[in-house]
C-alpha positions in Angstrom: 104.6 97.3 103.0 106.6 97.8 99.8 109.1 95.0 99.2 111.9 95.7 96.7 111.9 92.1 95.4 111.0 88.7 96.6 114.4 88.2 98.3 113.5 90.8 100.9 110.3 88.9 101.8 112.3 85.6 102.2 114.9 87.3 104.4 112.2 88.9 106.6 110.8 85.5 107.4 114.2 84.4 108.9 114.8 87.5 111.0 115.3 86.8 114.7 116.5 90.3 115.8 114.8 93.6 115.2 116.6 96.9 115.9 114.5 100.1 115.9 115.5 103.7 115.6 113.6 105.8 118.2 112.7 109.2 116.9 110.1 109.1 114.1 110.0 105.3 114.1 108.9 104.1 117.5 107.8 107.6 118.4 105.4 109.9 116.6 108.1 112.2 115.3 105.8 115.2 116.1 107.8 116.6 119.0 107.0 119.8 120.9 109.2 122.4 122.5 108.5 122.2 126.3 111.1 124.4 127.9 113.4 127.2 126.7 116.4 128.7 128.5 118.2 131.7 126.9 121.3 132.5 128.9 121.0 136.2 128.0 117.3 136.3 128.9 116.2 137.1 125.3 114.0 134.1 124.4 112.7 135.7 121.2 116.2 136.4 119.9 117.4 132.9 120.9 114.4 131.2 119.2 114.9 133.4 116.0 118.5 132.2 115.7 117.7 128.6 116.4 114.8 128.6 113.9 117.0 130.2 111.3 119.6 127.5 111.7 117.1 124.7 111.6 115.0 126.1 108.8 116.6 123.9 106.1 116.3 120.7 108.1 113.6 118.0 107.8 114.3 116.5 111.2 111.4 116.2 113.6 113.2 118.5 116.1 113.5 121.2 113.5 109.8 120.9 112.8 109.0 121.3 116.5 111.1 124.5 116.7 109.4 125.8 113.5 106.0 125.3 115.1 107.1 127.0 118.3 108.3 130.2 116.6 105.3 130.2 114.3 103.0 130.0 117.4 104.9 132.9 119.0 104.9 135.0 115.8 108.7 135.2 115.7 110.6 135.6 112.4 113.5 133.2 111.9 116.9 134.9 111.6 118.8 134.7 108.4 121.4 131.9 108.6 123.6 130.8 105.6 126.2 128.1 104.9 124.1 125.6 106.8 125.8 122.2 107.0 124.5 119.0 108.7 126.6 116.9 111.1 124.7 113.6 111.1 124.1 112.3 114.6 125.5 115.5 116.1 123.6 118.6 114.9 123.9 121.4 112.4 126.3 124.3 111.6 125.7 127.7 110.0 126.6 131.3 109.9 124.8 134.6 110.5 126.0 138.2 110.2 127.8 137.9 113.6 129.7 134.7 112.8 129.4 130.9 113.1 126.6 129.1 114.9 125.9 125.6 115.9 122.9 123.7 117.3 123.0 120.1 118.5 123.5 117.6 121.2 126.1 117.3 123.9 128.6 115.6 121.5 128.6 118.6 119.2 128.7 121.0 122.2 131.8 119.2 123.5 133.4 119.4 120.0 132.8 123.1 120.0 134.3 123.5 123.5 131.0 124.2 125.2 129.0 122.3 127.8 125.2 121.8 127.8 125.2 120.5 131.4 125.8 123.9 133.0 124.2 124.8 136.3 122.0 127.4 134.5 120.5 124.6 132.4 120.1 122.0 135.2 116.3 122.4 134.9 116.6 121.0 131.3 119.3 118.4 131.7 117.6 116.8 134.7 114.5 116.0 132.6 113.8 112.9 130.5 113.5 115.0 127.4 115.7 115.8 124.4 118.0 118.8 125.0 119.3 120.8 122.1 121.9 123.5 122.7 122.6 126.6 120.6 126.0 128.4 120.6 128.7 130.3 118.9 132.0 128.4 119.2 132.7 127.7 122.9 129.9 130.2 123.9 126.6 128.5 124.8 123.7 130.8 124.1 121.0 128.5 125.6 119.1 125.3 125.1 115.6 124.0 124.5 113.8 120.8 125.7 111.9 118.8 123.1 109.5 116.0 124.0 108.2 113.2 121.8 105.8 110.4 122.6 105.7 106.7 121.5 103.3 105.8 118.7 100.1 104.2 119.9 100.8 101.2 117.6 104.5 100.7 118.6 104.0 98.7 121.8 101.4 96.3 120.3 103.7 95.8 117.3 106.7 94.9 119.4 104.5 92.4 121.4 103.2 90.9 118.2 106.8 90.5 116.9 107.8 88.7 120.1 104.8 86.3 119.8 105.8 85.7 116.1 109.2 84.3 117.2 111.5 87.3 117.1 114.2 86.5 119.6 115.5 90.0 120.4 114.2 93.5 120.0 116.4 96.6 120.7 115.9 100.3 120.4 118.8 102.6 119.3 118.9 106.4 119.6 121.3 109.2 119.7 119.2 110.8 122.5 120.2 110.9 126.1 119.7 107.7 128.1 117.0 109.2 130.4 114.9 110.1 127.3 115.5 106.6 125.8 114.5 104.9 129.1 111.3 106.9 129.3 110.2 105.9 125.8 111.4 102.3 126.3 109.4 101.9 129.4 106.2 102.9 127.5 107.1 100.3 124.9 107.8 97.5 127.4 111.5 97.3 126.6 114.0 96.3 129.3 117.0 98.6 130.1 119.4 96.2 128.4 117.4 96.4 125.2 117.8 100.2 125.0 121.0 101.7 123.4 121.3 105.5 123.9 123.7 108.3 123.0 124.6 106.5 119.8 126.2 108.2 116.7 125.4 106.8 113.2 128.6 104.8 113.2 127.7 103.3 116.6 124.4 102.0 115.1 126.2 100.4 112.2 128.7 98.7 114.5 125.9 97.5 116.8 124.0 96.1 113.9 127.1 94.3 112.7 127.7 92.8 116.1 124.1 91.5 116.3 124.3 90.1 112.7 127.1 87.8 113.9 124.6 85.9 116.0 121.6 85.8 113.5 119.7 87.8 110.9 119.0 91.4 111.8 116.4 93.8 110.6 116.9 97.6 111.2 113.9 99.9 111.1 114.6 103.6 110.7 113.5 106.8 109.0 116.2 109.4 108.8 119.5 110.3 107.1 121.3 109.2 110.3 119.8 105.7 109.8 120.8 105.1 106.2 124.1 103.3 107.0 122.5 101.0 109.5 119.7 100.3 107.1 122.2 99.2 104.5 124.3 97.2 107.0 121.4 95.1 108.3 120.3 91.9 106.6 117.1 93.7 105.8 116.5 97.5 106.1 113.0 98.7 106.7 112.3 102.4 106.2 109.3 104.4 107.4 108.0 105.5 104.0 105.4 108.0 105.1 107.7 110.1 107.2 111.2 108.8 106.2 113.8 110.7 104.3 114.5 109.7 100.6 118.0 108.5 101.4 116.6 106.1 104.0 114.1 104.8 101.5 116.8 104.3 99.0 119.0 102.4 101.4 116.2 100.1 102.7 114.9 96.9 101.2 111.4 97.4 102.5 109.3 100.5 103.0 106.5 100.8 105.6 104.1 103.1 103.8 101.7 103.4 106.8 102.6 104.9 110.2 100.8 101.9 111.8 103.7 99.9 113.2 101.5 96.8 113.6 101.6 96.4 109.8 105.2 95.5 110.3 104.2 92.6 112.6 101.6 91.5 110.0 104.2 91.5 107.3 106.6 89.5 109.4 103.9 86.9 110.1 102.9 86.7 106.5 106.6 86.3 105.4 106.9 83.4 107.8 103.8 81.8 106.4 105.0 82.3 102.9 108.3 80.6 103.8 106.4 77.6 105.1 104.3 77.4 102.0 107.4 77.7 99.7 109.0 74.7 101.5 105.8 72.7 101.3 105.5 73.4 97.6 109.1 72.4 96.9 108.8 69.2 98.9 105.5 68.3 97.1 106.7 69.2 93.6 110.0 67.3 94.0 108.2 64.3 95.5 105.6 64.2 92.7 108.3 64.4 90.1 110.3 61.5 91.7 107.2 59.4 91.8 106.4 60.0 88.1 110.0 59.4 87.1 110.1 56.1 89.1 106.7 55.1 87.6 108.0 55.7 84.1 111.2 53.8 84.6 110.1 50.8 86.6 106.4 50.5 86.0 104.1 50.7 83.0 102.8 54.1 83.7 100.3 55.2 81.1 101.0 58.5 79.4 97.6 60.1 80.4 98.2 59.3 84.0 101.7 60.8 83.8 100.2 64.0 82.3 97.5 64.2 84.9 100.1 63.6 87.7 102.4 66.4 86.3 99.7 69.0 85.6 97.7 68.1 88.7 100.8 68.5 90.9 101.3 72.0 89.4 97.7 72.9 90.1 98.0 71.7 93.7 101.1 73.7 94.3 99.4 76.8 93.0 96.3 76.2 95.2 98.5 75.7 98.2 100.2 79.0 97.6 96.8 80.7 97.2 96.0 79.8 100.8 98.0 82.8 101.8 95.2 85.0 100.4 92.9 83.8 103.2 95.3 85.0 105.9 93.2 87.2 108.3 95.0 90.5 108.1 94.2 92.9 110.9 92.3 95.8 109.4 93.1 99.3 110.8 90.3 101.1 112.5 90.9 104.1 110.3 92.4 104.2 106.8 95.8 105.8 106.8 96.1 108.9 104.6 98.9 108.4 102.1 101.8 110.9 102.5 104.0 112.2 99.6 107.5 110.9 99.5 110.0 113.0 101.3 112.3 115.2 99.2 116.1 114.6 99.4 117.0 116.2 102.8 119.5 119.0 102.8 120.3 118.7 106.4 119.7 116.5 109.4 119.7 117.3 113.1 121.2 115.8 116.1 119.4 112.9 117.6 117.3 110.1 116.3 
């Protein structure tokens, strides 16, 4: 955990609500393409267009599509003028005209519908559905599946045991997808917020902040505003985008989510020690001042009392070094910091 100053550590100790982004935070972020429906029957051509549009993105869904076309030996089509629509999808242009890829919100904005009868096999699943189209014409869609991190469920349980009053998951994904992941993490349906745009996350964090201190944990461009709005923003440093790291107060440099629960517990212990030290230091000074004013307190005793109190405060603080930190079974391999993303894709 990298804290950008002592203030972030103190705020973390007082957090009673944690809000988590789903994709790449509570999930592995290594999604896989599970189903493909090309409405014209040409899967290779459909995937080439989709891969070309997503080529400039660092989103986990774009990476899944890139792995799929690489495994099939398909060359990505040439797409230019690529523009991200945070929380919605991505726009671009090939030699035949404008293209778009994204979720149902972007499809609706373009005058298309992902929930067509031909795509019922995709939309009825609890997986992420990404459509590709030209204006109002839908060319097809793919299903992408992600799984919860192995450390996410234990981390959420540890946070609850540590006194966190409320834990919620926020995602731009469809609700069936969110419910599937949430069930794996032990979250209740009312703790799962799905089909959220970036501005929805910011508004939800603001509403929760009215009832207590809120921490938001995310990794993508879509999460940057929510990270900045929360009382403390925590970015997934190993896989997070640079803009998320800049907006956050804390970076989780390991992909082990249980380290977050460890940091929260240590922050609470540090807060207790700080209060103990303040109370002891102020009490000692009051005793010394009273002794000097109303009693014949020898100077050597006053010096010993003052310096001894300082030593005791330091020793009390050093007790934090003996905290039994849970050691990971396998040392995490450090990852390089993400470059500034040029684009972002739909859900997260």
